[in-house]
N, C-alpha and C positions, 0 to 999 in steps of 0.2 A: 304394150307401152302405154303409159299414162298420159293422155292428151288433155290439156285444159286451156283452150283458147278463151274461156270466160274470164280468165284472170289477166291483169295487166302484164305487159312484157311479152306475151305471145303474139298478140296482134293489136297494135295501138289503134285508138279511135281515129277516124279520118280527120276530125277537126277538134281542136281544143283552143279556147279563147280565155285568156287571163284578164281580169278586170281589177282596177284600182279606183275606189271611190274618190272623187276629187275633194270632198269635204272632210270625211272621217278617215280616209286612207284605208278603208275596209277592203279586203281582198275578196274577189269572187272568181268563179270559174264556170265556164260552160263547155260541156263535152257532148259532141254529136258522134255517135258510133259510126254512121255511114251517111253519105249524101245521095244514096241511090233512090231513096223514097222520102216523103215527108216524115218528120220526126215528132215524137211525143216525149216531152221532158217533164220530169218531176222537179219541183222547185223546193229546195230545202235551205233553211237558215240555222246555223249552229255555231257555237264559239270556236270549234275546231273543225277545220276543213282539210280533207286529204284528197287531192285530185285523183290519185290512183283508185280510191274507192268510188269516186264519181264515174271513172271509166268502167269499173266493174259493174256498177249499177246500170249504166247505159247499155253495156253488152248484154246483161241479163234481160233488159227490156226487149232488145232486138231479138234475142233467141225466143222469147215468149211469142212475139209477133210472128216469127217464122214458123214456129210450131203450129200456131193457129191459122197460118196461111193468110195473115192480114198484111196488106202492103204498107206497113209503117216500119220505122226503125227507132231504136232507143236513143234517148238523150238524157242528160242530167244537168241541172243548174244548181250551184251551191254558193252561198254567201256566208263568209266567216264573220258573224256578228251575233250580238246578244238579242235573241228574239223578244226579250222583255224590255229592251231599251225604248224610251219614249219616241225616238225618231226612227224606229224600226221600219215602218212602212215607207218613209221617205227614202231611206237607204236602199230598200228593196226596189222601190220604184225607179230610182236612178240606174240601178243595175239592169233592170228589165228594159228601160228606155235605151240603154246602150246596145241592146240586142234587137231593136226595132226592125231592121231589115229582115232578120230571120223570122220574127213574129208575123211579118206581113207576107212572107213567101214560103217558108219551109217548116216552121216549128209551131206546134201547139203545146200548151202548158197544162200541168195538173198539180194538185197538192202533194206535198211530201212533208218531211220532218219540220215541225213548227210553223208550217204554212198551210192554213186551211183553204178550202175552196172559196169561202166568203172573203177572206183576207186577200187572196190572189185576185179575185175579180174586182174587189174594191181598189186595189193598187193599180190594176190595169186601167180602170175607168178614170181614176184621178190623174193619171199621167197620159191620158188620151191615147192609149195603146190598143191594138186590135183585141177583140174578145179572145179568151184563152184557147178556144177550139176553132178559131177562124180558119186556119189552114186545113184542118181535118174536114170541116164542113164543105169547104170549097173542093178539095180533092176527092172526097168520098161521095159528094152529092147529097149530103144530109141537109134537109131543110130544118128550119128552127123548130117546127112543131115536133119533128121526130126526135131531135135532141132533147127537147123539153120533156117528152114522154119518157125518155131514158132516165133523165135526172129525177123525175117523179118516181119512177119504178124503183131505182136503187135506194131512194129515201123511204120506201115503204117498210113497215115492220114485218119481220119474220117471227120474232118472239116479242114479248112485251118490252124488252130492253135492247133488242138488236134489230138493225135494218138489213136490207139486202147488201148494202155497202160494207157493213160490219161482217157479214156472214161469208161473202163470196170467196175470200182467200183461205180462211181455215176450212171451209167446206171443200175447196179444191184439194187442199193437202190431205184431208181425210179420205176423199175419193181415190186419190193417187195411192195413198198408203194401203188401203184395203185391196185395191186392184193389184198392186205389186206383190203383196203377200200371197194373194191367191194364185198369181202367175208362178210364184216360187213354191207353191204347194205347202205353205206354212199354215198348218191346219188349226192350230189353237187360236190364231189371230190375237195373240197377246201383244200389247203395245205399252211402251213407256214414253211419256211426253216430257221432253227436257226443255223447260222454259215455262214459268208459271205467270207470265204476264197475261193480259187479255187475249192475245193471239194464241198462246199455248193452251189456255183454259178452254177457249172456244174449240180449238182443234180436238182436244180431249173429249169434249162433250159430243161433238159430231161423230167422232170415232165410236164412242159408246152407243149413240143412237143408230149407227149403221151396223152394229153387231160385233164390233171388236171388244176384246176384254182389256180395258185400260187398267193396268196393274200399278202404275206409278206416275206421279206428277210432281214436278219440282225443278230444281236447278242443281248446279254442281256444288252448292253449299249445303242444301237441305231439301228433302223431298218426303212425300208420304207414299206408302206402299201397302198393298194388300194383294197377295198372290192369287186370290179368288176374284179380283176385280174391285176397283174402287166404287163405292156407292154413288148414286147420282148427286146426293147432297154434298159429297166431298168435291165432286167435279164442279158444282155450282158455287162453292165457297169463294168469297172474294179474297181471302187470305188463308195461307196454310195454317196460321196460328188458330184459325177458327175451326179446324178439323176436329171432329170427335175422335179422340184417340182410341176409343173402343172399337172403331170400325177400320182403323188404319194405323200403321206405325211409322214413326219418323226414321229415315235412313240418311246416311251421309252421301255426298256426291260420288265417292268411290263405290259405295254399295249400289248406288243407282246404276252406274255404268256397268257394273258386274252382273246385273240381273239377266238371267237366261230367258230373254223374251224373243218373240218373233221379230219385233221391229222396235227401234228407237226413233222417235221423231224429234229432231233438233229444231226447236221453234223459238229461238231467241237470237237477236242480232249480235250478241256477244260471242266471243270465241269460247264455245262450250266444250267441244271435243278437239283437243290439241295433241301435239306430239307427246306431251307429258302424261296424258291420261288415256290415250287411245288403246294402250295395252290392256286396260281393264275390260274393254267391251266384249260381250258374249252374245250380242244380238245376231239374228240371222239377216237383218236388213237395217240400213240406216237411211232415213229420209231427211234430206236437208230442206227444211221449210223456210229458213232465213239465210240470206246470202252469206253471212260471216260465221254461221254457227259451227261449221267444221272447217278447220284450217286446211290449206292445200297439202301440207306435210302429213296431217292425220289422214286425209283422204287417200293419199298414196299408200300409207300403211294398211288401211282397211282393204283397199283394192288388192294389194299384194297378199293379204291373208285370205282372200276369197270372200270377203263380206261385201255384198253389193251396196253401193252408195247411190241413192236416187237423187239427182241434182235439183237444186231449188228452182231453176228456171222452168223445169217441167212440172214440179209439184205445185207451183203457184200460177200456172198458165190459165187457170179457170176464169179469172175476171176478164181476160182478153176474149175468151170464147163467149162469156155472158154478154159483154158489151157488143160484140159483133152480132150475136144472135138477136139481141133486142133491137138493134138499129137496122139490121138487114132482113130479119124474119118476122119482125113486129110481134115479138113475144109480149103478151099483155099483162101477165100476173107474175108476182115474185116466185111462186111455185113453178110456173112454166119456165122461167129464166133459170132457176136452180136445177131443174130437171135437165135442161139443155146443157148447162155447165157440167153436170155429173156425167152425162153420156159422152160428152166431148173429152173430158179428162180421162175417163175410163178407157175410151178407144185409144187415145194418145199414149197412155201409160202401157197398155197392152202391146202396142206397136214397139215401144222402146224396149220393153222386157224381152220380147221375142227377137228383136233385132240383136240385142246384146247376147242372147243365148245362141242364136244361129251363127253369128260371126265371132263369138267368143271374145267380145270386147266389153269394156266397162259400160255401165249404164250412162255415165256422162258422155262418153264417146258415141254411144248409140243415140242419145238424145240430140247430140250435135249433128250426127249424120242425117237423122230424120229432119231436123230443122233445115239443113242445107238442101235436102231433097225437096222439101216443100217449096223452098225458094226456087230451086231448079225447075220444078214442075210449073210454077207460075210464070217463069221467064220463057220456058219452052213447052207450051201446053200440048204441042203435037207429038212430043217425044215421050216415051215411057221407059222407065227403068227396067231393063231386061238383064239376062245373064251376060250380055255383051256390053252393057252400058253401066259401069259401076256407080253406086251412089256417091256423089261428090263428098269428099272430106275436106275439112278446113285446109289441110296442107295442099291438096290438089287444086284448090281455088286460088292459091297465092301466086 
């Protein structure tokens, strides 16, 4: 059976607060997935706001924390406003001020769509609100010096144009993809990356550096392809129109999906693989690197066809491991942090793949069971899962 509690309607968030700005009548929404632990919320501002998507994003955050065994839950804040408006920071400040009791006691904040760390911290300071990680520092026992070290480390360069913060999520996806392919004994390690924004391009480069054969890069409208593997200069190109046509050929979206590759990585937040085009897929594995890249109906079809679909909450768990490692284990260098991320993601991916195989369940359900098992172990440290104590499932916990 296809189980998907990461999508709205299966299990609602514990708390949803709707907001109406008294001056501009701008609407906002705050979603907290669970009140069991302190929450960490991304703050986004965009002209269109869909509360159901905020619920999904909060749920994804919670699952990442559970996989990494970090005692936090996911939350998401959204404001339906033009981020280029001159009074943008004032409107955002009033929205956050309305949430003051949560910012003082249960919720920390982070940047998200159209809201940078600098903007967020400036708004909190102007409205005399607690620092954005006030709650996390109190609950986790992090002193200011330790958090400052973390912020410095993630701002350090990994390449001349990319920092640790830029690298951590695509690096996590690349590690998960390679590990999953090896667990499935897909020997050619051929990969097509669907999504040619900065995220997709970085994921493709890291896959190439880790030994995969990246044969295609693009989106459902146009892509470049070389059956022997795209050259590094193609993967480094800022735009597909800059690609040297002598080393790669242009293909359509349908041709892209029809490529007989070991894995397709869906790395764009748009609906890339849908019920309308899922029938073209010939890949041995689909890795969902962005939350909305594969629709629920398309995932059901792929699962029914026997094509494993690796869920986004597991593919992108790396930054949670990295943050926890830097703050708790005092990792000092970018390379040490990325090595810790890689080991953690590889271990988690292998556990999900083997659980899926042994129980004959989908990768999504295996990831969910592992996440709930991690939570179970933290709540009951003296008990161990044996043949007589089943791993908790979302249904058994309701």
